[in-house]
GUTIFI-955138 format. One record per residue (C-alpha): residue number from 1; x, y, z. Coordinates in pm, 1 decimal. Layout:
residues N
[NUM,[X,Y,Z]],
...
This chain:
residues 342
[1,[-922.8,575.8,-1012.1]],
[2,[-985.7,377.2,-1326.4]],
[3,[-629.0,390.8,-1454.7]],
[4,[-500.6,143.3,-1712.2]],
[5,[-307.7,-124.0,-1515.7]],
[6,[-57.9,-164.2,-1797.6]],
[7,[54.8,193.5,-1735.9]],
[8,[196.6,86.5,-1400.0]],
[9,[378.8,-209.0,-1554.3]],
[10,[516.0,16.6,-1827.0]],
[11,[634.8,279.2,-1578.2]],
[12,[822.9,4.5,-1390.9]],
[13,[976.1,-138.2,-1709.4]],
[14,[1075.2,211.8,-1826.1]],
[15,[1255.8,283.1,-1499.9]],
[16,[1024.4,555.3,-1369.3]],
[17,[943.9,335.8,-1067.0]],
[18,[1121.4,71.9,-864.9]],
[19,[995.4,-187.0,-620.2]],
[20,[1110.6,-197.4,-261.4]],
[21,[1000.4,-204.3,100.8]],
[22,[876.6,147.1,172.5]],
[23,[568.4,89.8,385.1]],
[24,[516.7,-262.9,263.5]],
[25,[625.7,-390.6,-77.2]],
[26,[567.0,-76.8,-283.0]],
[27,[614.9,89.1,-616.8]],
[28,[831.3,393.1,-542.6]],
[29,[937.2,683.1,-769.7]],
[30,[1288.5,615.4,-896.3]],
[31,[1395.1,956.3,-760.2]],
[32,[1352.2,812.0,-410.6]],
[33,[1591.8,522.7,-464.4]],
[34,[1864.2,724.0,-291.9]],
[35,[1645.7,751.5,21.0]],
[36,[1590.2,375.7,53.7]],
[37,[1938.4,257.9,-44.4]],
[38,[2049.8,270.2,320.8]],
[39,[1794.8,-1.5,399.0]],
[40,[1937.8,-228.9,134.0]],
[41,[2292.0,-195.2,264.9]],
[42,[2191.0,-266.2,625.1]],
[43,[1871.0,-475.3,627.3]],
[44,[1935.5,-593.5,982.8]],
[45,[1901.3,-233.1,1103.2]],
[46,[1547.2,-233.1,962.7]],
[47,[1463.5,-546.0,1158.8]],
[48,[1516.1,-774.5,859.9]],
[49,[1773.1,-988.5,1036.6]],
[50,[1642.0,-1300.4,865.8]],
[51,[1751.9,-1177.1,522.0]],
[52,[2103.2,-1101.1,640.6]],
[53,[2140.9,-1429.5,828.8]],
[54,[1995.5,-1639.3,544.5]],
[55,[2243.6,-1491.7,298.3]],
[56,[2526.3,-1557.1,542.1]],
[57,[2416.2,-1916.3,611.2]],
[58,[2346.8,-2009.8,247.3]],
[59,[2632.8,-1860.4,42.9]],
[60,[2632.1,-2133.7,-221.2]],
[61,[2259.3,-2096.5,-291.5]],
[62,[2289.5,-1719.1,-309.8]],
[63,[2587.0,-1734.5,-545.0]],
[64,[2416.9,-1993.3,-765.7]],
[65,[2118.8,-1764.1,-817.0]],
[66,[2344.3,-1465.8,-888.5]],
[67,[2543.6,-1673.3,-1139.4]],
[68,[2222.9,-1785.7,-1310.4]],
[69,[2101.4,-1427.8,-1356.3]],
[70,[2445.6,-1313.7,-1467.0]],
[71,[2452.7,-1580.7,-1736.4]],
[72,[2086.9,-1601.9,-1840.2]],
[73,[1956.7,-1252.4,-1776.8]],
[74,[1633.1,-1143.8,-1604.5]],
[75,[1479.5,-1432.5,-1411.9]],
[76,[1148.9,-1532.9,-1253.3]],
[77,[1108.6,-1758.4,-954.6]],
[78,[919.4,-1998.8,-1179.8]],
[79,[1233.5,-2041.1,-1390.3]],
[80,[1364.4,-2264.0,-1111.0]],
[81,[1200.8,-2601.9,-1064.9]],
[82,[1098.9,-2699.5,-712.0]],
[83,[1271.1,-3010.8,-581.3]],
[84,[1081.1,-3224.5,-332.6]],
[85,[728.9,-3184.1,-464.4]],
[86,[465.3,-2914.2,-442.0]],
[87,[485.0,-2632.6,-187.9]],
[88,[261.0,-2614.6,116.1]],
[89,[146.8,-2253.7,125.5]],
[90,[227.7,-1889.8,50.9]],
[91,[553.9,-1877.2,245.0]],
[92,[677.7,-2228.8,171.2]],
[93,[930.6,-2092.0,-75.2]],
[94,[1179.5,-2300.6,-265.8]],
[95,[1543.5,-2207.4,-191.3]],
[96,[1584.2,-2015.6,-517.0]],
[97,[1277.5,-1800.4,-444.8]],
[98,[1411.2,-1727.9,-97.9]],
[99,[1748.9,-1637.2,-243.5]],
[100,[1582.3,-1403.7,-494.6]],
[101,[1388.2,-1230.7,-218.6]],
[102,[1679.1,-1182.3,22.1]],
[103,[1897.3,-1055.8,-263.6]],
[104,[1615.4,-814.1,-352.4]],
[105,[1594.6,-696.5,9.9]],
[106,[1972.2,-649.0,16.8]],
[107,[1960.9,-446.0,-305.2]],
[108,[2173.1,-687.4,-507.4]],
[109,[1874.1,-756.2,-731.6]],
[110,[1597.4,-525.8,-851.9]],
[111,[1264.0,-593.6,-1017.4]],
[112,[1321.8,-520.0,-1384.2]],
[113,[956.2,-563.6,-1477.7]],
[114,[655.2,-783.8,-1409.1]],
[115,[500.5,-1048.1,-1630.7]],
[116,[146.9,-1153.8,-1542.7]],
[117,[214.1,-1017.0,-1194.2]],
[118,[528.8,-1229.1,-1152.2]],
[119,[840.9,-1042.7,-1048.7]],
[120,[1128.8,-1056.7,-1295.8]],
[121,[1458.2,-1008.1,-1113.3]],
[122,[1780.1,-870.6,-1257.9]],
[123,[2111.8,-742.7,-1129.1]],
[124,[2096.2,-393.4,-983.9]],
[125,[2383.4,-285.1,-1207.8]],
[126,[2177.1,-368.3,-1517.1]],
[127,[1850.5,-215.5,-1397.3]],
[128,[2011.1,100.9,-1257.6]],
[129,[2352.0,119.6,-1430.2]],
[130,[2433.3,480.2,-1344.7]],
[131,[2380.8,451.9,-969.9]],
[132,[2681.5,492.6,-738.6]],
[133,[2651.2,464.2,-362.3]],
[134,[2833.9,792.8,-314.4]],
[135,[2510.5,952.9,-439.4]],
[136,[2336.0,856.4,-114.7]],
[137,[2251.3,1134.1,127.4]],
[138,[2374.5,1087.4,481.7]],
[139,[2154.2,889.3,720.9]],
[140,[2059.3,1215.9,891.3]],
[141,[1959.8,1379.5,562.4]],
[142,[1764.4,1068.5,464.3]],
[143,[1571.0,1064.7,790.4]],
[144,[1485.9,1432.9,751.5]],
[145,[1360.9,1390.5,395.0]],
[146,[1155.0,1082.3,478.1]],
[147,[992.0,1263.9,769.8]],
[148,[898.9,1562.3,552.9]],
[149,[769.0,1338.2,274.5]],
[150,[560.6,1145.2,527.7]],
[151,[391.3,1453.9,670.3]],
[152,[323.4,1586.5,320.6]],
[153,[172.2,1254.6,210.1]],
[154,[-46.0,1228.4,520.6]],
[155,[-179.1,1582.1,477.1]],
[156,[-134.5,1655.8,846.5]],
[157,[-8.7,1429.8,1120.5]],
[158,[43.3,1356.6,1482.9]],
[159,[398.8,1260.9,1564.2]],
[160,[279.4,904.1,1630.1]],
[161,[156.4,871.4,1271.9]],
[162,[471.9,985.1,1095.1]],
[163,[696.0,688.7,1167.8]],
[164,[462.1,434.1,1012.0]],
[165,[452.4,589.0,666.4]],
[166,[797.3,458.5,571.2]],
[167,[813.1,215.0,864.0]],
[168,[1111.8,395.1,1010.2]],
[169,[1215.5,229.2,1334.4]],
[170,[1282.6,561.0,1508.6]],
[171,[1119.3,900.0,1453.8]],
[172,[1412.7,1122.9,1373.1]],
[173,[1455.3,1412.5,1378.8]],
[174,[1197.1,1530.9,1632.0]],
[175,[933.0,1706.2,1417.6]],
[176,[932.7,1993.5,1667.8]],
[177,[1287.8,2072.4,1556.3]],
[178,[1163.3,2149.6,1203.7]],
[179,[918.4,2418.4,1313.3]],
[180,[1171.6,2695.1,1360.1]],
[181,[1312.0,2648.0,1010.0]],
[182,[960.8,2649.9,864.1]],
[183,[1002.3,2304.5,710.1]],
[184,[697.1,2201.2,912.2]],
[185,[414.1,2406.0,1057.2]],
[186,[237.5,2345.4,1387.3]],
[187,[-138.3,2309.3,1394.8]],
[188,[-402.0,2270.5,1664.2]],
[189,[-683.7,2023.7,1613.4]],
[190,[-993.5,2029.2,1827.5]],
[191,[-998.2,1730.5,2059.1]],
[192,[-625.4,1659.5,2030.4]],
[193,[-397.8,1688.8,2330.6]],
[194,[-86.6,1645.1,2116.4]],
[195,[25.4,1900.2,1855.8]],
[196,[-28.3,1835.1,1487.8]],
[197,[216.9,1894.3,1204.5]],
[198,[147.8,2033.6,860.5]],
[199,[367.9,2050.8,551.6]],
[200,[392.8,2412.4,424.2]],
[201,[277.9,2304.0,78.9]],
[202,[-63.7,2228.7,232.3]],
[203,[-106.4,2556.8,420.1]],
[204,[-357.7,2705.2,175.2]],
[205,[-569.2,2388.5,184.3]],
[206,[-555.2,2378.7,563.1]],
[207,[-673.3,2738.9,582.6]],
[208,[-963.8,2658.2,350.0]],
[209,[-1053.5,2359.4,563.9]],
[210,[-1044.2,2568.5,882.6]],
[211,[-1277.8,2819.6,718.4]],
[212,[-1519.2,2547.7,610.3]],
[213,[-1448.7,2605.2,240.7]],
[214,[-1344.6,2250.0,152.8]],
[215,[-1629.4,2018.1,63.3]],
[216,[-1538.4,1653.7,-0.2]],
[217,[-1740.5,1502.0,-283.7]],
[218,[-1578.9,1167.4,-364.9]],
[219,[-1726.9,826.4,-289.7]],
[220,[-1490.9,538.1,-365.1]],
[221,[-1366.8,198.2,-254.8]],
[222,[-1024.8,183.3,-92.4]],
[223,[-763.3,-85.7,-117.9]],
[224,[-673.2,-250.7,215.3]],
[225,[-325.8,-104.8,154.4]],
[226,[-442.8,249.8,91.6]],
[227,[-256.7,505.6,306.5]],
[228,[-592.7,615.2,448.9]],
[229,[-636.4,285.9,634.9]],
[230,[-308.6,95.5,645.6]],
[231,[-214.0,251.0,982.0]],
[232,[-485.6,97.1,1196.4]],
[233,[-430.2,337.9,1486.5]],
[234,[-449.7,643.0,1259.1]],
[235,[-766.8,517.8,1088.3]],
[236,[-927.3,471.7,1428.3]],
[237,[-821.5,814.0,1558.0]],
[238,[-898.5,1005.7,1240.4]],
[239,[-1209.5,827.4,1110.7]],
[240,[-1329.5,625.2,1412.9]],
[241,[-1288.7,324.7,1183.2]],
[242,[-1142.0,3.6,1324.1]],
[243,[-1001.4,-181.1,1024.9]],
[244,[-810.2,-503.6,985.6]],
[245,[-754.1,-701.5,669.7]],
[246,[-878.2,-1054.6,735.4]],
[247,[-725.8,-1256.4,450.1]],
[248,[-463.8,-1378.9,699.4]],
[249,[-733.5,-1468.9,954.2]],
[250,[-879.4,-1823.8,960.8]],
[251,[-1214.3,-1826.2,781.5]],
[252,[-1414.1,-1917.1,1091.6]],
[253,[-1274.6,-1614.7,1277.9]],
[254,[-1342.6,-1353.1,1011.0]],
[255,[-1594.5,-1084.8,1095.5]],
[256,[-1635.1,-907.6,761.9]],
[257,[-1474.6,-1121.8,491.2]],
[258,[-1158.0,-1232.0,318.7]],
[259,[-1055.0,-907.4,149.1]],
[260,[-1276.6,-626.8,269.3]],
[261,[-1257.2,-287.6,99.3]],
[262,[-1327.0,25.0,307.1]],
[263,[-1583.1,265.1,161.8]],
[264,[-1489.1,633.7,168.6]],
[265,[-1773.5,881.1,120.2]],
[266,[-1730.2,1257.0,133.3]],
[267,[-1450.0,1250.4,387.8]],
[268,[-1592.7,974.2,606.7]],
[269,[-1537.7,599.5,603.6]],
[270,[-1891.9,468.6,608.3]],
[271,[-1846.0,93.9,580.0]],
[272,[-1669.2,-196.8,414.8]],
[273,[-1749.8,-467.0,165.6]],
[274,[-1616.5,-807.3,68.6]],
[275,[-1605.7,-832.9,-309.8]],
[276,[-1496.3,-1082.7,-570.4]],
[277,[-1458.1,-1031.1,-945.8]],
[278,[-1580.1,-1320.2,-1160.6]],
[279,[-1412.1,-1208.8,-1481.1]],
[280,[-1523.2,-1497.3,-1700.2]],
[281,[-1887.7,-1424.5,-1617.3]],
[282,[-1822.1,-1046.5,-1607.8]],
[283,[-1985.6,-1031.9,-1266.5]],
[284,[-1877.5,-825.7,-966.0]],
[285,[-2002.9,-1009.6,-659.3]],
[286,[-2046.0,-827.3,-329.9]],
[287,[-2055.5,-1105.1,-75.6]],
[288,[-2133.9,-869.8,210.1]],
[289,[-2164.3,-493.5,250.4]],
[290,[-2152.2,-355.9,605.9]],
[291,[-2229.6,3.7,692.5]],
[292,[-2081.6,142.5,1011.3]],
[293,[-2336.6,142.0,1298.3]],
[294,[-2375.5,521.8,1297.0]],
[295,[-2445.9,537.7,922.5]],
[296,[-2811.1,525.5,821.2]],
[297,[-2911.6,441.1,462.2]],
[298,[-3081.2,712.5,259.4]],
[299,[-3134.5,783.6,-112.3]],
[300,[-2831.1,1014.1,-148.8]],
[301,[-2599.5,761.6,16.0]],
[302,[-2745.4,484.2,-198.3]],
[303,[-2689.1,682.1,-516.9]],
[304,[-2328.0,766.8,-430.5]],
[305,[-2247.5,414.2,-320.1]],
[306,[-2410.6,251.0,-621.6]],
[307,[-2210.5,473.3,-857.0]],
[308,[-1884.1,385.6,-676.6]],
[309,[-1963.4,14.8,-693.2]],
[310,[-2039.9,37.4,-1062.3]],
[311,[-1718.1,228.0,-1138.4]],
[312,[-1512.6,-35.4,-958.4]],
[313,[-1699.5,-318.1,-1130.7]],
[314,[-1654.5,-158.5,-1472.7]],
[315,[-1281.9,-111.1,-1408.0]],
[316,[-1256.5,-484.1,-1340.8]],
[317,[-1448.2,-551.0,-1665.0]],
[318,[-1728.3,-704.4,-1456.9]],
[319,[-2019.7,-467.0,-1526.1]],
[320,[-2290.1,-684.2,-1367.9]],
[321,[-2299.8,-612.3,-992.2]],
[322,[-2449.5,-876.3,-764.2]],
[323,[-2520.6,-812.8,-396.9]],
[324,[-2550.7,-1116.3,-170.3]],
[325,[-2597.1,-948.2,165.1]],
[326,[-2603.6,-602.9,321.8]],
[327,[-2609.6,-482.8,679.5]],
[328,[-2848.3,-320.7,738.9]],
[329,[-3070.5,-508.8,495.6]],
[330,[-3259.9,-188.4,415.2]],
[331,[-2953.6,-57.5,231.0]],
[332,[-3038.8,-267.7,-74.2]],
[333,[-3352.3,-64.3,-148.8]],
[334,[-3142.8,253.4,-179.2]],
[335,[-2886.1,112.3,-421.9]],
[336,[-2992.0,224.8,-767.0]],
[337,[-2767.0,32.9,-1005.4]],
[338,[-2763.5,-266.2,-1234.7]],
[339,[-2761.8,-491.3,-932.1]],
[340,[-2905.4,-838.9,-917.0]],
[341,[-2966.7,-1045.2,-604.7]],
[342,[-2739.0,-1345.6,-558.1]],
């Protein structure tokens, strides 16, 4: 929704959130720190062997960065000058940046706040002074809680979908083992061979859905990192939507665009668009808008989509929407908004 971005920054600075690797790099409620602390203490077990080995192979660099933060307080990567000229890409990090990141992965540093999107690192003991590692649940308790939180967040799930939510390397415990205790409920879904799992908190909603009493109404643009689409297999199985973010794909091999946003309409993903905000000109450019092949333009779809585009544009303070291309081309005639051709 159209939240105020500074609220997120303030929640992080006030300690209501922390940053860590949950699915990807995420903002996580501070109450869940105890569930992710195991990952920090054993990053190699999560498959992050590089972080552990880099710290082991570069002890002087790591200690120098820790000493700097100890003496000078919260630190940005940009506080360290690069030696040897300009970097050559996103991952061509200077040694200090790499040390900051591996110390963050290992839980020695936390993100105290952000400044113009830049991470500001500080010692864990200063960001979270009251934490003691004896507050951690056991690995078994952690796995159980993460599984239950995953199913609740997904709404309902196949077993194959659960592991990806927190990127746990092994699905444990077996979700079937939580049926007898009532911590999970079994569900049957038409067309599925495998059983589905439902969190008890969603039982009333599931019953309404089964009775045809839930009517989705929202049309909105999704982030490429939205839980609806980040698991490519789940998005394909659940929505018949094959999605891949293409910003890491060479330009000549892209099919839809650099940073395509899926379009969710009334419970279905109907297409995707490649957008760019020109904030100085206050223009929201839609370079290309692709409907899924089975979706046919009509006035109601055009009205819903135009309103969603305008809300997103307004949130970016770019109220003038410009459409360069649409597939099918007939879609343009149904979009009733302040839209100008590029």
